N, C-alpha and C positions, 0 to 999 in steps of 0.2 A: 579353260580346261582345268579339271581337278587333279589332285595328286594321283588318283588311280584311273586316269583316262588313257586311252590309246588314240593315236591319230594316224591316219593314212593320207598321203597327198600324192597325186600323180597328174600327168598330162595325158589326156586321151585324144586320139585323132577324131573321134566322133563328136558331133555337135551336141550342145546341151539338150536339145529336143529329144535326141535318141537316148542319152543318158537318163533323162527324166523318165522316159517310158520304161527303161529297165528298172528303175527304182519304184515305179508306181502302178504298173500293170501287173496284176496278180500272177498270171502265167509267166511273164518275163522275169519277175522277181523270184518266183519259185525255181526257175531254171538255174539260178546261181546261188540261191540261198535256201529257202524252205517253202513248202506250200503255205499259202496265206490268203487272206481276203481283204487286202489293203484297199482303202478308198481314200485318196489324198485330199481330204477336206478337214479343216481344223475342227477338232472335237470328235471326229469319228474314231471308233474303236475297231481294232482288227486283231487277228492272232496269227502267229506262225505256228505250224505244227512241228515243234521241236522234237529232236530224237528221244529225249528223256522226259521232258515236261513241256507243256504248251507255253508259249511266250505271248503274253497279252500286251498289246500296245495301244497307245492313243496318239493321234496326230496332234502335236502341239503347235506347229507352224508349217505352213505350206505356201510357197510362192512358186508356181509352175516354172520349171526350167531354171530355177535359181536356188531354192532352199527347201529342204524337207527336214523336219525335226519331229521325233516321236519318242515317247516313253517306251521302255523295254522292261517288262516285269516277268520274270520266270517264276512260275508258281509250282511249289512242291506237290507231289502226289497227295491225294486226299488221305487224311490221317496222319500226315507228317506233323510233328510238334511245332514246326515253324510256319504252318500254313497261314499266309497273309489274308486268306478269306475270312479269318476270324475277326479282323479289324477293318476300319474304313480305309479307303484309298485316298488318304489326305495328300500325299506327295508321291511323285514317281520315284523318289529316292529314299523312301522310308525303310526299306530292308536292304540287306547286302546284295540281294539278287535284282535290285531295281537300278535302272540306269537310264540315260538319255542318249539317243543317237542323233547326230546332226550331219546331214549331207549338204555341202555348199558347192554349187556349180557356177563356174565363171567361164565365159567364152574366151578362148585364146585368140591371139592375133591371126592365127592360121585357120580359125573357124572351129577348132576342136574344143575340148572342155578341160579346164583345170578342176579336178575333183578333190575335195577335202572331206574326209569322214572323221568325225570325232565321236568316240563312244565314252561319255563321261560316266563315272561311277562303276566302271568295269574293272574287276579285280585283275591284278597283274598276271596271275596264274592263267587266266582265260586268254590272255594275249597270244599265247602259243597256238591256240586253236584257230585264231583268226589270221595268223601270219601268212596264209596263202592268199589273202584277199587284197593286199596293197602293194603299191610301188615303193613307198617309203613308209615305214612304220616307226613312229616315235612313241616310246613309252615314257610318260611323264610321271613315273613312280620313282622317287628318290633322286634320280638323275635325269633332269630334263634334256640333257644333251645326248642321251643314249639313243641310238638309232639302229634298227635291224632291217636289213634288206629283205624283201619278200617278192613274190611273183606279182605281176601286174594284174589289176582287176579288169581284164578284158573278157572273161567268160560271160559276164552278164550282158555284154553288148552284142554278142553274136546274134541273138534272136530279136533284138530291139529294133 
């Protein structure tokens, strides 16, 4: 985890198979996040239709029902002085709007899922916007022990 990452962890009653579907089936992912065209295969690119700017992603790692990691690149509107389209996509963390999201799923003894979400490279200011998504939110910015309670991430499992 980096200095500007956020982390969510929780125990879900649903099995990893169902949680995996909620993370990787476009319609199910859109129900709790944003419209997208995700295909959970390493190297595939997809996009979220963000409210302000499109979010371009690339699958970096995918182990069904266990691990999903992708880059997250928010591109400014055309004509913005900071438009990353002007340069190569050398690294998913080249600009302040670039980050990496990692979902780790572990089966619990009861058959549910321990879900861990880490969003590396995500500015602390943006953590407030995501506070509604996790059971335990840990901000690793300046104070690694700071924890904020948030709602549980059960919305995305309803349709999965």
